VEXDREN-2710 file (C-alpha; in Angstrom, 1 decimal):
% VEXDREN-2710
k/r/px/py/pz
1/MET/0.1/0.0/0.0
2/THR/1.4/3.3/-1.0
3/ARG/2.1/6.2/1.4
4/THR/-0.4/8.3/-0.3
5/ARG/-3.4/6.0/0.2
6/LEU/-2.4/5.6/3.9
7/LEU/-2.7/9.2/4.4
8/ILE/-6.1/9.3/2.6
9/ILE/-7.4/6.5/4.9
10/GLY/-6.0/8.4/8.0
11/ALA/-7.8/11.5/7.1
12/VAL/-11.1/9.8/6.6
13/VAL/-10.7/8.0/9.9
14/LEU/-10.1/11.2/11.6
15/ALA/-13.0/12.8/9.9
16/LEU/-15.4/9.9/11.2
17/MET/-14.1/10.4/14.7
18/LEU/-14.7/14.3/14.5
19/VAL/-18.4/13.6/13.2
20/VAL/-19.1/11.1/16.1
21/PHE/-17.8/13.5/18.7
22/LEU/-19.7/16.4/17.4
23/VAL/-23.0/14.1/17.4
24/LEU/-22.2/13.0/21.0
25/SER/-21.7/16.4/22.2
26/ARG/-25.0/17.8/20.6
27/GLY/-26.7/14.7/22.1
28/LYS/-25.4/15.7/25.5
29/GLY/-26.1/19.4/25.1
30/GLY/-29.7/18.3/24.2
31/GLU/-30.2/16.3/27.2
32/THR/-29.0/19.3/29.4
33/GLU/-31.5/21.5/27.7
34/ALA/-34.3/19.2/28.3
35/ASP/-33.6/18.9/32.2
36/PRO/-36.6/20.3/34.2
37/THR/-35.9/23.5/36.1
38/PRO/-36.3/23.1/39.8
39/THR/-40.0/24.4/40.9
40/ALA/-41.6/24.8/44.2
41/VAL/-45.3/25.2/44.9
42/VAL/-46.2/28.1/47.1
43/THR/-49.2/30.1/48.4
44/LEU/-48.8/34.1/48.1
45/ALA/-49.9/37.0/50.2
46/ALA/-49.6/40.8/49.3
47/VAL/-47.3/42.9/51.3
48/ARG/-49.5/45.0/53.6
49/THR/-48.8/48.7/54.2
50/GLY/-50.9/50.8/56.9
51/GLN/-51.4/51.7/60.5
52/LEU/-49.9/49.1/62.8
53/GLN/-50.4/49.2/66.5
54/ASP/-47.3/50.0/69.0
55/VAL/-47.5/47.2/71.4
56/VAL/-45.4/47.0/74.5
57/SER/-45.4/43.6/76.2
58/VAL/-45.0/43.5/80.2
59/TYR/-45.4/41.0/83.1
60/GLY/-47.4/41.0/86.1
61/VAL/-49.4/38.8/88.7
62/VAL/-52.8/38.4/89.5
63/GLN/-53.9/40.1/92.8
64/ALA/-57.0/40.4/95.1
65/ASP/-58.2/44.0/94.3
66/PRO/-58.1/46.0/97.5
67/THR/-61.7/47.1/96.9
68/GLY/-62.9/43.7/97.0
69/SER/-61.0/42.4/99.8
70/ILE/-62.1/41.9/103.4
71/THR/-59.8/41.5/106.4
72/LEU/-61.4/39.5/109.4
73/ALA/-59.7/40.4/112.7
74/ALA/-59.7/39.1/116.1
75/PRO/-62.7/40.5/117.9
76/LYS/-60.9/40.1/121.3
77/ALA/-57.6/38.9/122.8
78/ALA/-57.8/35.1/122.1
79/ILE/-55.9/31.8/121.5
80/VAL/-56.7/30.3/117.9
81/SER/-57.9/26.7/118.6
82/GLN/-58.3/25.5/115.0
83/VAL/-57.7/27.0/111.5
84/LEU/-60.3/25.4/109.2
85/VAL/-59.1/26.7/105.7
86/ARG/-55.9/27.2/103.6
87/SER/-54.7/30.2/101.4
88/GLY/-56.1/29.9/97.9
89/GLN/-59.2/28.0/99.0
90/THR/-62.6/29.1/97.6
91/VAL/-65.2/29.4/100.6
92/ALA/-68.8/29.9/100.7
93/ALA/-71.0/32.5/102.6
94/GLY/-71.1/31.5/106.3
95/GLN/-68.5/28.8/106.0
96/MET/-66.3/28.5/109.2
97/LEU/-62.9/29.7/108.9
98/MET/-61.5/29.5/112.3
99/GLN/-62.1/28.9/116.0
100/ILE/-60.7/30.8/118.7
101/ALA/-60.9/30.5/122.6
102/ASN/-60.9/33.3/125.2
103/ALA/-57.5/34.4/126.2
104/PRO/-57.1/34.6/130.0
105/GLY/-57.0/38.3/129.9
106/SER/-60.5/38.7/127.9
107/GLU/-62.1/36.2/130.5
108/LEU/-61.0/38.6/133.3
109/ALA/-61.9/41.8/131.4
110/PHE/-65.5/40.2/130.8
111/LYS/-65.7/39.1/134.5
112/GLN/-64.8/42.7/135.5
113/ALA/-67.5/44.2/133.2
114/ALA/-70.2/42.0/134.3
115/ASP/-69.3/42.6/138.1
116/ALA/-69.3/46.4/137.3
117/ALA/-72.8/46.2/135.8
118/VAL/-74.2/44.3/138.7
119/PHE/-72.7/46.7/141.2
120/ALA/-73.8/49.7/139.4
121/LYS/-77.4/48.3/138.9
122/ALA/-77.4/47.9/142.9
123/ASP/-76.2/51.2/143.5
124/LEU/-78.6/53.0/141.4
125/ALA/-81.3/51.2/143.2
126/ARG/-79.7/52.2/146.7
127/VAL/-79.5/55.9/145.5
128/GLN/-83.1/55.8/144.1
129/ARG/-84.4/54.6/147.6
130/LEU/-82.4/57.3/149.5
131/TYR/-83.6/59.9/146.8
132/ASP/-87.1/58.7/147.3
133/GLU/-86.7/59.3/151.2
134/ARG/-85.2/62.9/150.4
135/LEU/-81.9/61.6/151.6
136/ALA/-80.0/62.0/148.2
137/ALA/-79.6/64.8/145.9
138/ASN/-80.8/64.8/142.1
139/ASP/-77.2/65.0/141.0
140/GLN/-76.3/61.7/143.0
141/LEU/-79.2/60.1/141.3
142/GLU/-77.9/61.0/137.8
143/THR/-74.5/59.9/138.6
144/ALA/-75.7/56.6/139.7
145/ARG/-77.8/56.3/136.4
146/ARG/-74.7/57.2/134.2
147/ALA/-72.6/54.8/136.1
148/LEU/-75.1/52.0/135.3
149/ALA/-75.4/53.1/131.7
150/ASP/-71.6/53.0/131.2
151/ALA/-71.1/49.7/132.8
152/GLN/-73.9/48.2/130.7
153/ALA/-72.3/49.5/127.5
154/THR/-68.9/48.2/128.4
155/LEU/-70.5/44.7/129.2
156/THR/-72.4/44.8/125.7
157/ALA/-69.3/45.7/123.9
158/GLN/-67.3/42.7/125.6
159/GLN/-70.4/40.4/124.8
160/LYS/-70.3/41.5/121.0
161/GLN/-66.6/40.4/121.0
162/GLY/-67.7/37.0/122.0
163/ALA/-66.6/37.4/125.9
164/GLY/-68.2/35.0/128.1
165/HIS/-68.1/32.3/125.3
166/ALA/-65.4/29.5/125.7
167/MET/-65.4/29.0/122.0
168/GLN/-66.0/31.5/119.1
169/VAL/-66.2/30.5/115.3
170/ILE/-64.9/33.1/112.6
171/THR/-67.2/32.7/109.5
172/ALA/-66.9/33.9/105.9
173/PRO/-69.3/36.8/105.4
174/LYS/-69.7/36.1/101.6
175/ALA/-68.3/33.7/99.0
176/ALA/-64.9/34.4/98.7
177/VAL/-61.2/33.2/98.0
178/VAL/-58.9/33.1/101.1
179/THR/-55.7/34.9/100.2
180/THR/-53.9/35.2/103.4
181/VAL/-54.1/33.1/106.7
182/SER/-52.4/35.0/109.3
183/ALA/-52.6/32.8/112.4
184/ALA/-52.1/29.2/113.3
185/ALA/-53.4/26.8/115.8
186/GLY/-52.0/27.8/119.1
187/ASP/-51.3/31.4/118.4
188/HIS/-52.1/34.0/121.1
189/VAL/-53.6/37.1/119.0
190/ALA/-54.4/40.5/120.2
191/GLN/-57.8/42.3/119.7
192/ASP/-58.1/43.6/116.2
193/ALA/-55.1/41.4/115.0
194/PRO/-55.8/40.2/111.4
195/LEU/-56.8/36.5/111.2
196/VAL/-58.0/35.9/107.7
197/VAL/-58.1/38.0/104.3
198/LEU/-60.5/37.2/101.9
199/ALA/-61.1/38.3/98.2
200/ARG/-64.4/38.6/96.6
201/GLU/-64.7/36.0/93.8
202/GLY/-64.5/37.6/90.3
203/GLY/-63.0/40.6/92.0
204/ALA/-59.2/39.8/91.1
205/THR/-57.3/42.3/89.1
206/VAL/-53.9/42.2/87.4
207/LYS/-50.8/44.4/88.6
208/LEU/-48.4/44.9/85.8
209/GLY/-45.1/46.4/86.0
210/LEU/-44.4/49.4/83.6
211/GLU/-41.3/51.1/82.8
212/PRO/-41.8/54.9/83.8
213/SER/-41.4/56.1/80.3
214/GLY/-44.4/58.2/80.2
215/LYS/-46.4/56.4/77.4
216/PHE/-48.6/54.4/79.5
217/ALA/-52.0/56.0/80.5
218/PRO/-55.3/54.9/82.0
219/GLY/-57.7/53.6/79.3
220/GLN/-55.1/52.0/77.0
221/SER/-56.1/48.6/75.6
222/VAL/-54.3/45.5/77.0
223/THR/-54.6/41.9/76.0
224/LEU/-53.9/39.8/79.1
225/LYS/-52.5/36.4/78.4
226/PRO/-51.8/33.7/81.3
227/VAL/-48.1/32.8/81.2
228/PHE/-49.1/29.0/81.8
229/GLY/-51.9/28.7/79.2
230/GLY/-55.4/30.2/78.9
231/ALA/-57.6/32.4/76.7
232/PRO/-56.4/35.9/76.1
233/ILE/-58.4/38.6/78.2
234/ALA/-59.3/42.0/76.6
235/SER/-59.1/44.7/79.1
236/ARG/-57.8/48.4/79.6
237/ILE/-55.5/49.9/82.2
238/ALA/-57.6/51.3/85.0
239/MET/-54.8/53.1/87.0
240/VAL/-51.1/53.9/86.5
241/GLY/-49.2/54.4/89.6
242/ARG/-46.7/57.5/89.9
243/ALA/-44.4/56.1/92.6
244/ALA/-41.7/53.5/91.4
245/ASP/-41.2/50.3/93.1
246/GLN/-37.9/50.7/95.0
247/THR/-36.8/47.2/94.1
248/THR/-38.0/46.7/90.4
249/LYS/-38.1/50.6/89.5
250/THR/-41.2/50.1/87.8
251/LEU/-44.6/51.7/88.1
252/ASP/-47.6/49.6/89.2
253/ALA/-50.5/49.5/86.7
254/ILE/-53.9/47.9/87.7
255/VAL/-55.9/46.0/84.9
256/PRO/-59.2/44.5/85.7
257/LEU/-59.9/40.8/84.7
258/ASN/-63.4/41.6/83.8
259/GLY/-65.0/38.8/86.0
260/VAL/-62.3/36.1/84.7
261/ASN/-61.3/34.0/87.4
262/LEU/-57.6/33.4/87.6
263/PRO/-55.6/32.2/90.5
264/ILE/-54.2/34.7/92.8
265/GLY/-50.5/34.9/92.2
266/ALA/-50.9/33.6/88.8
267/ALA/-48.2/35.2/86.3
268/VAL/-49.7/37.2/83.4
269/GLN/-48.3/38.8/80.3
270/GLY/-49.8/42.0/79.4
271/ASP/-49.6/43.4/75.7
272/VAL/-50.4/47.1/75.9
273/VAL/-51.3/49.2/73.1
274/THR/-49.5/52.5/73.3
275/GLY/-50.2/54.1/69.9
276/ALA/-50.0/53.4/66.2
277/HIS/-47.6/54.0/63.1
278/LEU/-47.5/53.5/59.4
279/GLY/-45.6/50.4/58.8
280/VAL/-45.2/47.4/56.6
281/ALA/-46.3/43.8/57.4
282/VAL/-46.3/40.3/55.9
283/PRO/-47.7/37.0/57.2
284/ARG/-45.5/35.6/59.8
285/ALA/-44.9/32.3/57.8
286/ALA/-43.5/34.4/54.8
287/VAL/-40.2/35.4/56.7
288/VAL/-37.6/32.5/56.6
289/PHE/-35.1/32.7/59.5
290/ASP/-31.5/31.0/58.6
291/GLU/-28.0/31.5/58.9
292/THR/-28.0/34.3/56.1
293/GLY/-30.5/36.4/58.1
294/PRO/-34.4/36.8/58.2
295/HIS/-35.8/37.4/54.5
296/VAL/-38.8/36.9/52.3
297/PHE/-39.2/35.8/48.8
298/ILE/-41.0/38.2/46.4
299/VAL/-42.5/36.1/43.5
300/SER/-42.6/37.8/40.1
301/GLY/-42.3/36.6/36.6
302/GLY/-42.8/33.0/37.9
303/LYS/-39.6/33.1/40.0
304/ALA/-38.6/33.9/43.6
305/HIS/-36.4/36.6/44.5
306/ARG/-35.0/36.8/47.9
307/VAL/-35.2/40.2/49.9
308/PHE/-33.4/40.6/53.3
309/VAL/-35.6/42.2/55.9
310/LYS/-35.5/43.2/59.6
311/THR/-38.3/42.2/61.7
312/GLY/-40.4/44.1/64.4
313/LEU/-43.4/43.3/66.4
314/ASP/-46.0/40.7/65.8
315/HIS/-49.5/41.9/64.8
316/GLY/-51.8/38.9/65.1
317/ASP/-50.8/36.6/62.3
318/ASP/-48.7/39.2/60.6
319/ILE/-45.3/40.4/61.6
320/GLU/-43.8/43.8/60.9
321/VAL/-40.8/44.2/58.4
322/SER/-38.6/46.7/57.0
323/GLY/-36.7/46.2/53.8
324/GLN/-36.9/46.6/50.0
325/LEU/-40.5/45.8/49.9
326/ALA/-43.1/47.5/47.7
327/ALA/-46.9/47.5/48.9
328/GLY/-48.8/44.9/47.0
329/ALA/-45.9/42.9/46.0
330/GLN/-46.4/39.1/46.5
331/VAL/-44.5/37.2/49.0
332/ALA/-44.5/33.5/49.1
333/VAL/-46.0/32.0/52.4
334/GLU/-46.6/28.2/52.3
335/GLY/-43.6/26.8/50.7
336/ALA/-41.2/29.7/51.5
337/TYR/-38.6/27.5/53.3
338/GLU/-38.1/25.4/50.3
339/LEU/-37.2/28.3/48.0
340/GLN/-33.7/29.6/46.6
341/ASP/-33.0/32.9/45.1
342/GLY/-34.2/32.5/41.4
343/MET/-36.0/29.3/41.7
344/ALA/-39.1/29.0/39.6
345/VAL/-42.2/28.7/41.4
346/LYS/-45.7/27.5/40.8
347/VAL/-48.7/29.2/42.7
348/ARG/-51.0/26.6/44.4
349/GLY/-54.3/26.6/42.8
350/LYS/-53.2/27.8/39.4
END
């Protein structure tokens, strides 16, 4: 075979190899172009611009409203025989709370008052006889009468205090909740010493601790939320104190519970509406929180475009945001966490 023929055959083989390579390359390119573009299915919501509430969250506790509290005090010097209730217990009107016995001193005082009344009565009778016999003056008779009246008044006061009875029962004047039990069995208590403090049922209030910023005032709307669960309670600030607590440096605010029964001492969060401002809000589910920072995805032209935002206060199901967002722009809500910048999207229901 001549050299010329070998060169021709080699050229033909190279040409064939080049053709095969081009065909294969085009085939791969066609497959690449045919690959499906990643697509996520989302729901959309419009960016909302309007008046948003300024809300400050504070904390406090449920307390017995002082206007609905009753303090039952010892009617006399006594010894506590038996305590029949505990703090936090609900009691009915007339229910026995405590039994007390006369202290030795109160027994002596009652005996002295009773003896004084008997003596004054006998002395008046004696002076009356002398007066009738014209042996006593009119002023002596009046003095004897006043002495008897004073002695009887002292004895009556002792009897109202329970003197003369070995045991006395302290009862609830109305249906209430026991907030404080100040004595235990065996305690010696003085007259007028507090024994039990009751709170009228349904008369509790919430005491919130407010920062002394000057932006809180009576009448402002408050949503009360029990810290350990429970339905929100709509109310309004009834009073804002003007003396800061020496320990917490906060001002006390009183908020009615509007008849809702919460345990005395329960922790409560209060969301106070202090004003309003113009702002931008999106559904809370539209904001994606990851290592890159909070962002939303604006959907336009069938694609998702990431926009970084700063988040503010919650407003129901919405959250306040700031960033490069135009009012009315459509943001991805459901499916937002599956998106990437520039990804093609399909709107659910379309």
